[in-house]
C-alpha positions in Angstrom: 9.6 -17.5 17.1 6.4 -18.5 18.8 4.3 -15.7 17.1 1.0 -14.5 18.7 0.5 -11.4 16.5 1.8 -11.3 13.1 1.4 -8.6 10.5 2.8 -9.3 6.9 3.4 -7.1 4.0 0.7 -4.7 5.5 -0.3 -1.6 3.9 -3.1 0.9 4.8 -3.7 4.7 5.0 -5.2 7.4 3.0 -4.7 7.0 -0.7 -3.3 10.1 -2.4 -2.2 11.5 1.1 -0.4 9.0 3.4 0.1 5.3 2.9 1.8 2.8 5.4 3.7 0.4 3.2 5.0 -3.2 3.5 5.0 -3.5 7.3 5.9 -7.0 8.6 6.7 -8.1 12.1 5.9 -10.7 14.6 5.1 -10.4 18.6 5.1 -13.1 21.2 2.4 -13.5 23.7 2.9 -11.3 26.7 5.3 -9.1 25.0 5.3 -5.3 25.7 6.2 -3.6 22.4 6.8 0.2 22.0 6.2 2.0 18.9 8.5 5.0 18.3 9.2 7.5 15.5 8.6 11.3 14.8 5.3 12.9 14.1 4.0 11.9 10.7 5.9 8.6 10.6 2.8 6.2 10.6 2.5 5.2 14.3 -1.3 6.0 14.6 -2.0 4.9 11.0 -0.5 1.6 11.9 -2.7 1.3 15.0 -5.9 2.2 13.0 -4.9 -0.4 10.4 -4.4 -3.2 13.0 -7.7 -2.2 14.8 -9.7 -2.1 11.7 -10.5 1.5 11.9 -8.8 1.7 8.6 -9.1 -1.1 5.8 -6.1 -2.9 4.8 -4.9 -1.9 1.2 -2.7 -5.0 1.2 -1.2 -7.7 3.4 -2.6 -9.3 6.5 -2.7 -9.2 10.3 -3.3 -12.4 12.6 -4.0 -12.5 16.1 -3.6 -15.9 17.7 -3.6 -17.4 14.0 -6.9 -15.6 13.2 -7.1 -12.9 10.6 -8.2 -9.8 12.3 -9.8 -8.5 9.1 -12.1 -11.5 8.9 -13.3 -10.9 12.5 -16.8 -9.4 13.2 -17.0 -6.1 15.0 -17.9 -8.1 18.2 -15.1 -10.7 17.8 -12.6 -7.9 17.3 -13.7 -6.0 20.3 -13.3 -9.2 22.4 -9.8 -9.8 21.2 -8.4 -6.3 20.8 -8.8 -3.2 22.9 -7.5 0.3 22.1 -6.8 3.1 24.6 -6.6 6.6 22.8 -4.5 9.4 23.7 -7.5 11.6 24.5 -10.1 9.8 26.5 -13.7 10.9 25.3 -15.9 11.5 28.3 -19.4 12.4 28.9 -21.5 12.9 32.0 -21.0 9.3 33.3 -19.3 8.0 36.3 -16.0 6.0 36.1 -17.9 2.8 37.1 -20.4 3.4 34.1 -17.5 4.2 31.9 -15.6 1.0 32.7 -18.6 -1.1 32.2 -18.8 0.1 28.6 -16.1 -2.5 28.1 -18.6 -5.3 28.4 -20.8 -4.2 25.6 -19.2 -6.7 23.1 -20.4 -9.5 25.4 -24.1 -8.5 25.6 -26.6 -10.9 24.1 -29.5 -9.8 21.9 -32.1 -7.7 23.5 -29.8 -7.5 26.7 -29.9 -3.9 27.9 -28.2 -4.2 31.4 -25.0 -5.4 32.7 -25.0 -8.9 34.5 -23.6 -9.6 38.0 -20.5 -11.1 36.1 -20.0 -7.9 34.1 -19.9 -5.9 37.3 -17.6 -8.4 38.9 -15.1 -8.2 36.0 -15.5 -4.5 35.9 -14.7 -4.1 39.8 -11.7 -6.5 39.3 -10.0 -4.3 36.8 -10.9 -1.1 38.5 -9.2 -2.6 41.6 -6.2 -3.7 39.5 -5.8 -0.2 38.0 -6.5 1.7 41.2 -9.5 3.6 40.2 -11.9 1.9 42.5 -11.9 4.9 44.9 -12.9 7.0 41.9 -15.8 4.9 40.7 -18.5 7.3 41.8 -16.8 10.4 40.4 -17.8 11.6 36.9 -15.2 11.2 34.3 -15.0 14.8 33.2 -13.9 15.6 36.8 -10.8 13.5 36.8 -7.2 14.5 36.1 -5.6 13.4 32.7 -3.8 10.6 34.6 -6.9 9.4 36.3 -8.8 9.4 32.9 -6.0 7.2 31.3 -6.2 4.8 34.2 -10.0 4.5 33.7 -9.5 4.1 30.1 -7.0 1.2 30.6 -9.7 -0.3 33.2 -12.4 -0.2 30.5 -10.2 -1.7 27.9 -9.2 -4.5 30.3 -12.8 -5.1 31.0 -13.1 -6.2 27.4 -10.7 -9.0 28.3 -8.8 -8.5 25.3 -5.8 -10.6 24.0 -4.1 -7.6 22.5 -4.0 -4.1 24.1 -3.2 -1.0 21.9 -2.2 2.1 23.7 -1.9 5.5 21.8 0.5 7.7 23.7 -0.9 6.9 27.3 1.7 9.0 28.9 1.2 12.1 26.8 0.7 15.4 28.6 1.1 13.6 32.0 3.7 14.6 34.6 6.5 12.2 35.5 4.5 10.7 38.5 1.7 9.6 36.4 3.9 8.6 33.5 5.7 6.0 35.8 2.5 5.0 37.5 0.9 4.0 34.3 4.0 2.5 32.7 4.6 0.3 35.8 0.9 -0.8 35.7 1.2 -1.7 32.0 4.4 -3.5 32.6 2.8 -5.4 35.5 -0.2 -6.3 33.4 1.9 -7.7 30.5 3.9 -10.0 32.9 1.2 -11.0 35.3 -1.7 -11.5 33.0 0.2 -12.5 29.9 -1.3 -9.6 28.1 0.3 -8.6 24.9 0.8 -4.9 24.6 1.6 -2.4 21.7 2.1 1.1 22.8 2.8 4.3 20.9 5.2 6.4 22.9 7.2 9.5 22.1 9.6 9.7 25.2 12.6 7.5 24.0 14.0 7.2 27.6 10.6 5.8 28.8 10.4 3.5 25.8 13.9 2.0 26.4 13.3 1.7 30.0 9.9 -0.2 30.0 9.4 -2.0 26.7 10.5 -5.6 25.9 11.2 -4.5 22.2 10.8 -1.6 20.0 9.6 -0.8 16.5 11.0 2.3 14.9 8.8 4.0 12.2 10.0 6.3 9.5 8.0 7.9 6.6 5.4 5.2 6.5 7.7 2.2 6.7 9.2 0.3 9.6 13.0 1.1 9.9 14.0 -1.3 12.6 12.6 -3.8 15.2 14.5 -5.2 18.0 15.6 -4.9 21.7 15.7 -1.4 23.1 19.6 -1.4 23.2 19.4 -2.5 19.3 17.0 0.2 18.3 18.0 3.1 20.4 21.6 3.9 19.1 22.6 7.4 17.9 22.9 6.3 14.2 19.3 5.4 13.9 17.8 8.1 16.1 19.7 10.8 14.3 18.8 9.5 10.9 15.1 9.3 11.8 14.5 12.2 14.2 17.2 14.5 12.4 18.6 15.4 16.0 21.9 15.0 17.5 21.7 12.7 20.5 24.2 10.7 22.7 23.2 7.3 24.0 24.4 5.9 27.2 23.3 2.7 29.4 21.4 3.2 32.6 23.8 2.1 35.3 21.0 0.6 37.3 18.7 -1.0 34.9 21.1 -1.8 32.1 18.5 -0.1 29.6 19.6 2.6 27.1 19.2 6.2 27.6 19.1 8.9 25.2 20.5 12.5 25.8 19.9 15.5 23.6 22.6 18.1 22.8 21.4 21.7 22.5 22.4 23.9 19.5 24.6 26.2 21.8 26.6 23.2 23.0 27.1 21.9 19.4 28.3 25.2 18.3 30.8 25.3 21.1 32.1 21.7 20.2 32.6 22.7 16.7 
């Protein structure tokens, strides 16, 4: 495998509380990877370890053959961007917010954005569809619009790896599909490598190239959606009875829940 991002025997977390242990996997350039698993399985802890928010307790992570832990904060910000679930906004416009993605590129004693910074921000605002909102204040936007602005800001960093922490959480299906279509397009057209935490197994199966299933601080499985989203693994990890079927149009796996009432009738 031509590895672009590699994590090996990686461990991080909160000693005495929760530790992520012995995580190893590789990702190709331009791959769109979904991270799934129940609450408390270690998904967000994994992201914090990769981004450097949490120090590694063991193992290593490499991006394009460079150790992430050895990168300076500026180098890390140029290579890796994170979009959190809840976008923190102040009293700033969308354009001002997106331009913050250029901060890692500022030279010493540079206090204002250059023409090139503005051009890059405009490019990604256009790509994410937030250009019409550029003069609006971030706290006046809907959740979906804030997520798009967050993605535009992350892209303005011009990263090699984009980490998305539940970008579709709390959004209606229209905005979920809009954002996932955008991420899929960015991955294919820009060759952007994407890792995304996602709770909806059907969306994960439909959009991601591959999936990583987490369970109690360990990686249970990595593979194609149809390899990971089977009823045996899902029931073991989520402790919930499900039925899996293939989408007749896309050929991707679909997951169906079974209510307690129906289960009692079946018994």
